[in-house]
VEXDREN-2710 file (C-alpha; in Angstrom, 1 decimal):
% VEXDREN-2710
k/r/px/py/pz
1/MET/10.5/-44.2/4.1
2/SER/6.8/-45.2/4.3
3/GLY/5.9/-42.4/6.7
4/PRO/7.7/-39.4/8.4
5/LEU/8.0/-41.5/11.7
6/ALA/9.0/-44.7/10.0
7/ALA/12.4/-46.3/11.0
8/PRO/15.1/-44.2/9.7
9/SER/18.0/-45.4/7.6
10/SER/21.4/-45.7/9.1
11/GLN/22.5/-42.6/7.0
12/ALA/19.7/-40.5/8.3
13/GLN/20.5/-41.4/11.8
14/THR/24.1/-40.2/11.6
15/GLU/23.6/-37.0/9.5
16/ALA/24.3/-33.8/11.5
17/PRO/22.8/-30.5/10.8
18/SER/24.8/-28.3/8.3
19/ALA/27.3/-25.8/9.5
20/SER/25.1/-23.0/8.3
21/GLU/22.3/-23.9/10.9
22/THR/22.5/-22.2/14.2
23/GLN/21.4/-24.6/16.8
24/VAL/19.6/-23.7/20.0
25/SER/21.0/-24.8/23.4
26/PRO/18.1/-26.3/25.2
27/PRO/17.3/-25.1/28.8
28/ALA/17.8/-27.6/31.4
29/ALA/13.9/-27.9/31.8
30/PHE/13.5/-29.2/28.3
31/LYS/12.7/-32.9/27.9
32/ASP/15.2/-34.9/25.9
33/PRO/14.1/-35.9/22.6
34/GLN/13.0/-39.7/22.4
35/THR/12.9/-40.4/18.7
36/PRO/15.3/-39.7/15.8
37/ILE/12.6/-37.3/14.3
38/ALA/12.6/-35.4/17.5
39/LYS/16.3/-35.3/17.8
40/ALA/16.3/-34.0/14.1
41/ILE/13.7/-31.3/15.1
42/GLN/15.9/-30.2/18.1
43/ALA/18.9/-30.0/15.8
44/HIS/17.1/-27.9/13.2
45/MET/15.9/-25.3/15.6
46/SER/17.6/-21.9/15.1
47/SER/18.1/-18.9/17.2
48/GLU/15.7/-16.9/15.0
49/MET/12.7/-18.9/16.0
50/PRO/10.4/-17.2/18.5
51/GLU/11.3/-18.0/22.0
52/GLY/7.7/-19.1/22.8
53/LEU/7.8/-21.6/20.0
54/VAL/11.1/-23.1/21.2
55/LEU/9.7/-23.4/24.7
56/TYR/6.7/-25.2/23.4
57/TYR/8.7/-27.8/21.4
58/GLY/11.0/-28.2/24.3
59/GLU/8.2/-29.1/26.7
60/ARG/7.0/-31.7/24.4
61/ALA/10.5/-33.2/24.0
62/PHE/10.7/-31.9/20.4
63/ALA/8.0/-34.2/19.1
64/PRO/6.6/-33.2/15.9
65/VAL/3.5/-31.0/15.9
66/TRP/2.0/-31.6/12.4
67/PHE/2.7/-35.2/11.4
68/ASN/2.7/-38.8/12.8
69/GLU/3.7/-42.3/11.4
70/ASN/0.8/-42.0/9.0
71/GLY/1.8/-38.6/7.5
72/LEU/0.1/-35.3/8.1
73/THR/-2.3/-35.1/10.9
74/GLU/-5.8/-33.8/10.4
75/ASP/-4.9/-30.6/12.1
76/ALA/-2.0/-30.0/9.7
77/HIS/-4.5/-30.4/6.7
78/LEU/-6.9/-27.9/8.5
79/ALA/-4.1/-25.4/9.2
80/ILE/-2.8/-25.5/5.6
81/ALA/-6.3/-25.2/4.2
82/ALA/-7.0/-22.2/6.5
83/MET/-3.8/-20.5/5.2
84/ALA/-4.6/-21.3/1.7
85/ALA/-8.1/-19.5/2.3
86/ALA/-6.5/-16.5/3.9
87/ASN/-7.8/-14.1/1.2
88/ASP/-11.2/-14.5/2.7
89/HIS/-9.9/-12.4/5.5
90/ALA/-8.1/-10.0/3.2
91/LEU/-4.7/-11.7/4.0
92/ASN/-2.3/-12.9/1.3
93/PRO/-2.0/-16.7/1.2
94/ASN/1.4/-16.4/-0.5
95/ASN/2.7/-15.1/2.8
96/TYR/2.2/-18.6/4.4
97/ASP/3.2/-20.8/1.4
98/PRO/0.3/-23.4/1.9
99/LEU/1.0/-24.9/-1.6
100/GLY/4.6/-25.3/-0.8
101/PHE/3.8/-27.2/2.4
102/ILE/1.5/-29.7/0.5
103/LYS/4.3/-30.2/-2.0
104/ARG/6.9/-30.8/0.6
105/SER/4.7/-33.3/2.5
106/GLU/4.5/-35.3/-0.5
107/THR/8.2/-35.3/-1.4
108/ALA/9.9/-35.4/2.1
109/GLN/12.0/-38.4/2.8
110/SER/14.5/-37.9/5.5
111/GLU/14.2/-37.0/9.2
112/GLU/15.9/-33.7/8.3
113/GLU/13.3/-32.9/5.6
114/TRP/10.5/-33.7/7.9
115/ALA/12.0/-31.9/10.8
116/GLN/12.4/-28.8/8.9
117/PHE/8.9/-29.1/7.4
118/ASP/7.4/-29.3/10.9
119/LEU/9.3/-26.3/12.2
120/ASP/8.6/-24.3/9.0
121/LEU/4.8/-25.0/9.3
122/SER/4.9/-24.0/13.0
123/VAL/6.5/-20.7/12.1
124/GLN/4.1/-19.9/9.3
125/PHE/1.1/-21.0/11.3
126/LEU/2.2/-18.6/14.0
127/ARG/2.5/-15.8/11.4
128/TYR/-0.9/-16.6/10.1
129/ALA/-2.5/-16.6/13.5
130/THR/-0.9/-13.3/14.3
131/HIS/-1.9/-11.6/11.2
132/LEU/-5.5/-12.8/11.6
133/SER/-6.0/-12.1/15.2
134/SER/-4.1/-8.7/15.5
135/GLY/-3.0/-7.5/12.0
136/ARG/-0.2/-7.7/9.6
137/VAL/1.3/-4.4/10.7
138/GLN/1.7/-2.7/14.1
139/PRO/-0.4/0.4/13.8
140/ASN/1.8/2.7/15.7
141/LYS/4.9/1.9/13.5
142/VAL/2.7/2.6/10.3
143/ASN/1.5/6.0/11.6
144/LYS/2.3/7.6/14.9
145/ALA/-1.2/9.1/15.1
146/LEU/-2.5/5.5/15.5
147/ASN/-2.0/4.8/19.2
148/LEU/-3.0/1.2/19.2
149/PHE/-1.0/-1.7/20.4
150/PRO/-2.9/-4.9/19.6
151/ASP/-2.0/-7.9/21.7
152/ARG/0.0/-10.4/19.5
153/PRO/-0.5/-14.1/20.4
154/ASP/2.0/-15.6/22.6
155/PRO/3.5/-18.4/20.7
156/GLN/3.6/-20.9/23.5
157/THR/0.1/-20.3/24.6
158/LEU/-1.1/-20.3/21.0
159/PHE/0.2/-23.7/20.4
160/GLU/-0.9/-25.2/23.8
161/ASN/-4.4/-24.0/23.1
162/ALA/-4.2/-25.5/19.6
163/GLU/-3.1/-28.8/21.0
164/GLN/-5.9/-28.8/23.7
165/ALA/-8.7/-27.8/21.2
166/VAL/-11.4/-30.4/21.0
167/ASP/-12.3/-29.0/17.7
168/PHE/-9.3/-27.6/15.9
169/GLY/-11.5/-26.2/13.1
170/ALA/-13.6/-24.2/15.6
171/PHE/-10.1/-23.0/17.1
172/LEU/-9.0/-21.8/13.7
173/GLU/-12.2/-19.7/13.3
174/SER/-11.6/-18.3/16.8
175/LEU/-8.3/-16.7/15.8
176/ALA/-10.2/-13.9/13.8
177/PRO/-11.9/-11.1/15.6
178/GLN/-15.0/-12.3/17.1
179/THR/-17.2/-9.3/16.4
180/ASP/-20.2/-8.8/14.4
181/ASN/-18.6/-5.7/12.7
182/TYR/-15.7/-7.9/11.4
183/ALA/-17.9/-10.7/10.3
184/ARG/-20.2/-8.3/8.5
185/LEU/-17.5/-6.6/6.7
186/LYS/-15.9/-9.9/5.7
187/ARG/-19.2/-11.1/4.3
188/ARG/-19.6/-8.0/2.4
189/LEU/-16.1/-8.0/1.0
190/ALA/-16.8/-11.5/-0.4
191/GLN/-20.0/-10.1/-2.1
192/TYR/-18.3/-7.1/-3.6
193/ARG/-15.6/-9.5/-4.9
194/GLU/-18.4/-11.4/-6.7
195/LYS/-19.7/-8.2/-8.1
196/ALA/-16.2/-7.4/-9.4
197/ALA/-15.9/-10.6/-11.1
198/ALA/-19.3/-10.2/-12.8
199/GLY/-18.0/-6.9/-14.3
200/GLY/-18.1/-4.4/-11.4
201/PHE/-20.2/-1.3/-11.4
202/THR/-21.7/0.5/-14.4
203/GLN/-20.3/4.1/-15.1
204/VAL/-22.8/7.0/-15.0
205/PRO/-22.1/9.5/-17.7
206/GLU/-21.4/13.0/-16.4
207/GLY/-23.7/15.8/-17.3
208/GLU/-25.7/18.7/-15.9
209/VAL/-26.8/18.6/-12.2
210/LEU/-29.8/16.5/-11.9
211/LYS/-32.4/17.6/-9.4
212/PRO/-35.7/15.9/-8.5
213/GLY/-38.4/16.5/-11.1
214/MET/-36.1/16.7/-14.1
215/SER/-35.9/14.3/-16.9
216/ASP/-32.5/12.9/-18.1
217/PRO/-31.5/10.1/-20.5
218/ARG/-29.2/8.8/-17.9
219/LEU/-31.9/7.6/-15.6
220/ALA/-31.9/4.1/-16.7
221/VAL/-28.1/3.8/-16.2
222/LEU/-28.5/5.4/-12.9
223/ARG/-31.2/2.8/-11.9
224/THR/-28.8/0.0/-13.0
225/ARG/-25.8/1.5/-11.1
226/LEU/-27.7/1.9/-7.8
227/ALA/-29.1/-1.6/-8.1
228/GLU/-25.6/-3.1/-8.6
229/GLU/-24.6/-1.7/-5.1
230/ASP/-27.8/-3.2/-3.7
231/ILE/-29.4/0.4/-2.9
232/PRO/-33.0/-0.3/-1.9
233/GLY/-35.7/1.2/-4.1
234/ALA/-33.6/1.9/-7.2
235/ALA/-35.2/-0.9/-9.2
236/ASP/-38.7/0.2/-8.4
237/HIS/-38.4/3.4/-10.4
238/THR/-40.0/3.7/-13.8
239/GLY/-40.4/6.5/-16.4
240/ASP/-38.2/9.3/-17.5
241/ILE/-38.7/11.7/-14.6
242/TYR/-36.2/11.7/-11.8
243/ASP/-38.5/11.4/-8.9
244/GLY/-40.0/9.1/-6.3
245/ALA/-38.2/5.9/-5.4
246/LEU/-35.1/6.8/-7.4
247/VAL/-34.6/10.0/-5.5
248/GLU/-35.0/8.2/-2.2
249/ALA/-32.4/5.6/-3.6
250/VAL/-29.9/8.4/-4.4
251/LYS/-30.4/9.8/-0.9
252/LEU/-29.6/6.4/0.5
253/PHE/-26.4/6.2/-1.7
254/GLN/-25.4/9.7/-0.6
255/GLU/-25.9/8.7/3.2
256/TYR/-23.9/5.5/2.6
257/HIS/-21.0/7.7/1.2
258/GLY/-21.1/10.5/3.7
259/LEU/-22.5/13.1/1.2
260/GLU/-25.3/15.7/1.4
261/THR/-28.5/13.8/1.4
262/ASP/-30.4/16.0/-0.8
263/GLY/-31.0/13.8/-3.8
264/VAL/-29.3/16.1/-6.0
265/ILE/-26.8/14.5/-8.4
266/GLY/-24.0/16.9/-8.7
267/LYS/-20.2/16.3/-9.3
268/ASP/-19.6/14.8/-5.8
269/THR/-22.4/12.2/-6.2
270/ILE/-21.3/11.4/-9.7
271/ALA/-17.7/11.0/-8.6
272/GLN/-18.8/8.6/-5.9
273/LEU/-21.0/6.7/-8.3
274/ASN/-18.1/6.3/-10.6
275/ILE/-15.5/5.1/-8.2
276/PRO/-14.3/1.7/-9.6
277/ILE/-15.2/-1.3/-7.5
278/GLN/-11.6/-2.4/-7.1
279/GLU/-11.0/0.9/-5.2
280/LYS/-13.9/-0.1/-2.9
281/LEU/-12.5/-3.5/-2.4
282/ILE/-9.1/-2.2/-1.3
283/GLN/-11.0/0.2/1.1
284/MET/-12.7/-2.8/2.6
285/GLU/-9.6/-4.8/2.9
286/LEU/-7.9/-1.9/4.7
287/ASN/-10.7/-1.7/7.1
288/MET/-10.6/-5.6/7.8
289/GLU/-7.1/-4.8/9.0
290/ARG/-8.3/-2.0/11.2
291/ARG/-10.9/-4.2/12.8
292/ARG/-8.0/-6.7/13.7
293/TRP/-6.4/-4.0/15.7
294/MET/-9.5/-3.3/17.8
295/PRO/-10.5/-5.3/20.8
296/ASP/-13.3/-7.9/20.7
297/ASP/-14.8/-6.4/23.8
298/PRO/-14.9/-2.5/23.8
299/GLY/-16.7/-2.3/27.1
300/GLN/-20.2/-2.5/28.5
301/PHE/-20.7/1.2/28.2
302/TYR/-18.7/3.1/25.7
303/VAL/-18.4/6.2/23.4
304/PHE/-17.3/5.5/19.8
305/VAL/-16.1/8.2/17.5
306/ASN/-15.3/7.3/13.9
307/LEU/-13.1/10.3/12.9
308/ALA/-13.6/9.5/9.1
309/ASP/-17.3/9.5/9.5
310/GLN/-17.3/12.4/11.8
311/ASN/-20.0/10.9/14.0
312/LEU/-20.1/9.7/17.5
313/LYS/-22.3/6.9/19.1
314/VAL/-22.8/5.8/22.7
315/VAL/-23.2/2.0/23.1
316/ARG/-24.5/0.4/26.4
317/ASP/-25.0/-3.4/26.8
318/GLY/-24.4/-3.9/23.1
319/LYS/-27.1/-1.3/21.9
320/THR/-26.6/2.2/20.5
321/ILE/-28.4/4.5/22.7
322/HIS/-27.3/7.8/21.2
323/THR/-25.8/9.3/18.1
324/ALA/-24.4/12.8/17.3
325/ARG/-22.5/14.7/14.7
326/VAL/-19.1/15.7/15.5
327/VAL/-16.4/18.0/14.1
328/VAL/-12.9/16.6/14.2
329/GLY/-9.4/17.9/13.5
330/LYS/-8.4/19.5/10.2
331/PRO/-6.0/17.2/8.2
332/TYR/-3.2/19.5/9.4
333/HIS/-4.4/19.0/13.0
334/ALA/-5.5/15.4/12.5
335/THR/-7.2/13.9/15.6
336/PRO/-5.4/10.7/16.7
337/VAL/-6.6/7.3/17.2
338/PHE/-6.7/5.9/20.8
339/SER/-8.8/4.6/23.6
340/ASP/-9.2/6.0/27.2
341/ARG/-11.8/6.2/29.8
342/LEU/-14.1/9.1/30.6
343/GLU/-13.0/10.6/34.0
344/TYR/-15.2/13.7/34.4
345/VAL/-17.6/16.0/32.7
346/GLU/-17.2/19.7/33.3
347/ILE/-20.0/22.3/33.0
348/ASN/-19.1/25.9/32.4
349/PRO/-15.4/25.1/31.7
350/TYR/-12.4/27.4/31.5
351/TRP/-10.6/27.1/28.3
352/ASN/-6.8/26.9/28.8
353/VAL/-5.6/28.0/25.4
354/PRO/-3.0/25.5/24.1
355/TYR/0.4/26.7/23.8
356/SER/0.6/26.3/20.1
357/ILE/-2.7/28.3/19.6
358/ALA/-1.5/31.0/22.1
359/THR/1.8/31.4/20.2
360/LYS/0.7/30.9/16.6
361/GLU/-2.7/32.6/16.6
362/TYR/-3.1/34.9/19.4
363/LEU/0.6/36.3/19.8
364/PRO/0.8/37.7/16.3
365/LYS/-2.6/39.5/16.9
366/LEU/-1.3/40.8/20.3
367/LYS/1.8/42.2/18.7
368/GLN/-0.2/44.2/16.2
369/ASN/-2.8/45.2/18.9
370/PRO/-2.4/44.6/22.6
371/THR/-6.1/45.0/23.1
372/ALA/-6.8/42.1/20.7
373/LEU/-8.2/40.0/23.5
374/ASN/-10.9/42.5/24.6
375/GLY/-14.3/41.0/24.3
376/LYS/-13.1/37.5/24.1
377/SER/-13.0/36.8/27.9
378/ILE/-9.4/35.7/27.6
379/ARG/-7.2/36.6/30.6
380/VAL/-3.3/36.5/30.6
381/PHE/-1.4/34.8/33.5
382/GLN/2.3/34.7/34.2
383/GLU/3.5/32.5/37.0
384/GLY/0.1/32.2/38.2
385/ASN/-0.6/35.9/38.5
386/GLU/-3.0/37.8/36.1
387/VAL/-1.4/40.5/34.1
388/ALA/-3.0/43.1/31.9
389/PRO/-2.4/42.5/28.1
390/THR/-1.9/46.2/27.5
391/GLN/1.1/46.2/29.9
392/VAL/3.0/43.5/28.2
393/ALA/5.7/44.1/25.5
394/TRP/4.5/41.5/23.1
395/ASN/7.1/42.1/20.5
396/SER/9.6/40.8/22.9
397/TYR/8.2/37.4/22.8
398/SER/8.1/34.5/20.4
399/GLY/7.2/30.8/20.5
400/GLY/10.4/30.1/21.9
401/ASN/10.4/32.3/25.0
402/PHE/6.5/32.7/25.6
403/PRO/6.0/32.7/29.4
404/PHE/2.2/33.4/29.6
405/ARG/-0.8/31.2/29.9
406/LEU/-4.0/32.4/28.3
407/ARG/-7.4/31.3/29.7
408/GLN/-10.8/32.0/28.6
409/ASP/-13.6/32.5/31.2
410/PRO/-16.8/30.2/31.1
411/GLY/-19.5/31.7/29.1
412/ALA/-21.5/31.4/25.9
413/ASP/-18.5/32.5/23.8
414/ASN/-16.0/30.0/25.4
415/ALA/-14.2/28.1/22.6
416/LEU/-15.3/24.9/24.5
417/GLY/-18.8/25.9/24.6
418/ARG/-20.7/25.2/28.0
419/ILE/-19.5/21.6/28.6
420/LYS/-16.6/19.3/28.0
421/PHE/-16.2/15.6/28.4
422/MET/-12.7/14.6/29.8
423/PHE/-10.5/11.6/29.4
424/PRO/-7.1/13.1/30.1
425/ASN/-4.5/12.0/27.6
426/ARG/-1.1/13.0/26.5
427/PHE/-2.7/14.4/23.2
428/ASN/-4.8/16.8/25.1
429/ILE/-7.8/15.6/23.2
430/TYR/-11.4/15.7/24.5
431/ILE/-15.0/16.0/23.4
432/HIS/-16.7/19.4/24.0
433/ASP/-19.4/21.8/23.1
434/THR/-18.7/24.7/20.7
435/PRO/-20.4/28.2/20.1
436/SER/-20.0/27.6/16.3
437/LYS/-23.1/25.5/15.6
438/SER/-23.3/25.9/11.9
439/LEU/-20.6/23.4/11.0
440/PHE/-22.6/20.6/12.1
441/ALA/-24.9/21.0/9.1
442/ARG/-22.0/20.2/6.7
443/ALA/-21.5/16.8/5.3
444/GLU/-17.7/17.0/5.8
445/ARG/-16.7/18.4/9.3
446/ALA/-12.9/18.5/9.7
447/PHE/-12.3/21.9/11.0
448/SER/-11.0/21.8/14.7
449/HIS/-7.4/21.9/16.0
450/GLY/-7.7/18.2/16.9
451/CYS/-10.3/18.1/19.6
452/ILE/-13.9/16.8/19.0
453/ARG/-16.8/19.1/19.1
454/VAL/-20.1/17.5/19.5
455/SER/-23.6/18.6/18.5
456/ASP/-26.2/18.8/21.3
457/PRO/-23.8/18.1/24.1
458/PHE/-26.2/18.3/26.9
459/ALA/-28.1/15.3/25.3
460/LEU/-24.9/13.6/25.3
461/ALA/-24.4/14.6/29.1
462/ASP/-27.9/13.1/29.8
463/VAL/-26.9/9.8/28.3
464/LEU/-23.4/9.5/30.0
465/LEU/-24.5/10.7/33.3
466/VAL/-27.8/8.9/33.5
467/ASP/-26.6/6.9/36.6
468/SER/-26.2/10.2/38.5
469/ASP/-30.1/10.2/39.1
470/ALA/-30.4/13.7/37.8
471/THR/-33.9/14.9/36.8
472/PRO/-34.5/15.9/33.2
473/GLY/-32.9/19.5/32.5
474/HIS/-30.6/19.2/35.6
475/TRP/-27.3/19.8/33.6
476/GLU/-28.8/22.6/31.7
477/ALA/-29.9/24.3/34.9
478/ILE/-26.3/24.2/36.1
479/ARG/-25.1/25.5/32.7
480/ASP/-27.6/28.4/33.1
481/GLY/-26.5/29.1/36.6
482/GLY/-22.9/29.9/35.2
483/GLU/-21.1/28.2/37.9
484/ARG/-18.1/25.8/37.0
485/THR/-19.2/22.2/38.0
486/VAL/-17.4/18.9/37.6
487/VAL/-19.4/15.7/37.6
488/LYS/-17.7/12.3/37.7
489/PRO/-19.7/9.4/36.1
490/LYS/-20.8/6.7/38.5
491/VAL/-20.0/3.9/36.2
492/GLU/-16.9/3.1/33.9
493/ILE/-17.3/4.6/30.3
494/ASP/-14.7/3.7/27.7
495/VAL/-13.9/6.2/24.9
496/HIS/-12.7/4.9/21.6
497/LEU/-11.5/7.3/18.9
498/THR/-11.3/5.3/15.7
499/TYR/-10.7/5.8/11.9
500/LEU/-12.9/3.5/9.8
501/THR/-13.5/4.4/6.1
502/ALA/-15.6/1.3/5.3
503/TRP/-18.0/-0.8/7.2
504/MET/-21.4/-2.6/7.0
505/ASN/-24.2/-1.9/9.4
506/LYS/-26.7/-4.3/10.9
507/ASP/-29.3/-3.2/8.4
508/GLY/-27.1/-4.5/5.5
509/SER/-26.1/-0.9/4.4
510/THR/-22.5/-0.7/3.2
511/HIS/-20.7/2.7/4.1
512/PHE/-17.7/4.2/2.5
513/ARG/-16.1/7.5/3.7
514/LYS/-13.5/9.9/2.2
515/ASP/-10.0/9.4/3.6
516/ILE/-9.8/12.8/5.2
517/TYR/-6.4/12.2/6.7
518/ASN/-4.8/10.2/4.0
519/ARG/-4.4/7.2/6.3
520/ASP/-5.8/4.7/3.8
521/LYS/-2.9/5.5/1.4
522/VAL/-0.3/5.0/4.2
523/LEU/-1.8/1.7/5.4
524/LEU/-2.1/0.5/1.8
525/GLU/1.6/1.0/1.2
526/ALA/2.5/-0.8/4.6
527/LEU/0.3/-3.7/3.8
528/ARG/1.8/-4.1/0.2
529/THR/5.2/-4.2/1.9
530/ALA/3.9/-6.8/4.4
531/MET/2.5/-8.8/1.5
532/THR/5.7/-8.9/-0.6
533/GLN/8.3/-9.2/2.3
534/ASN/6.3/-12.2/4.0
535/LEU/6.4/-10.4/7.3
END
């Protein structure tokens, strides 16, 4: 054959698919194949092919997608090249066999070989597009705490859009997340790979705690190490005293890694300095996958909580207008990942004690002392009626037969503080104030039962309820009045609880965070399986 669509030999025209191939019975709406190649493609379609892909071929009378009488089309070359460069997106090119397709295109002879080539390339292109646009794994199948369900491309729509694209190269680029966050992390990943190829990061020897004003023979190595990670100011330091620009550079390094920004180089800072660059590359690749799970459009007005960072930001019209520290769930009570919508803000709220806390924490105390709730403003209710704690035979109850509801009255000692931000969900997770303010000063803030405690919650209320035309101090005045008050926002506000352990900010700073919930490890194992099993 001089080309894949050249006139076939009589032998090729009469060959039938092997008995091992499961043919697809075409729906009546399918157009009849008009050429021997088209007939061969129809004959080689199997029941294992995605339905949408079968429909796409059927509506085009099973004409080939990726080649014509002159050989591979330009789109085919571009698609294969994109799959070969999948590592740029932290994907595994071997999942899509681009080199295999190049070789097959050079050796294929019969209609059957070309037909199978076309179908295989379509299947692999669909796999590549799916991985690039929505991830290699489905989050909720990897970890039930990840309540994310990214939209997978519909095969028929994907191929129709590809066919109609005026610029196929631009179409390929559009498959990846179209967000600045993804693009920045992709760019930084490439830069870190170059650093790794050049030798990685210099190790800083361990030694005594290094504080500003001290001298230390490790300063030259420290300057080199910080400069390798592009920490501003490190290279400006001179001399043998740990001071000035070098201290400020260390503080930036600590900030970028979620450490106490005190400029003191103790064991935690040394440990972060000596993390191998390969581990950071893996961390960045994992977060490329997480970014693929996220929608390109998070909303016009939204709250974004990064659980790994233990920080919250409010974004409106693409600009961050508020940031705050938060306390998130302990590892044993890990806060789940999901998105919802803010429905109301409650000032001076009751705290309805969760059943698990009531039975696991308060019931043992009440068994020992029926007056254990005194001074806590917690009341006991049974079937809607209040009962006196001292009149209950607490030793008769356990977690399996506990008929009571505990409710704490509004006030300064309320576990929810003086305000909560509600986006009702099946996890019973929300954002709230807390009477325990000291925890916000810590670098690591995973101490709650799962809900999110926010610092300066009334500043957050001012930002989220700004459309309610309240005068400054209005919500605090309601708080001080003591009356329970519910306020609904006048505009739609989305809430995104996320888990990101590596990202790059607009200012060029690259951030890494401790994997407090061990989710990096779980995701890494899932991705390694995906890479090797050619999912």
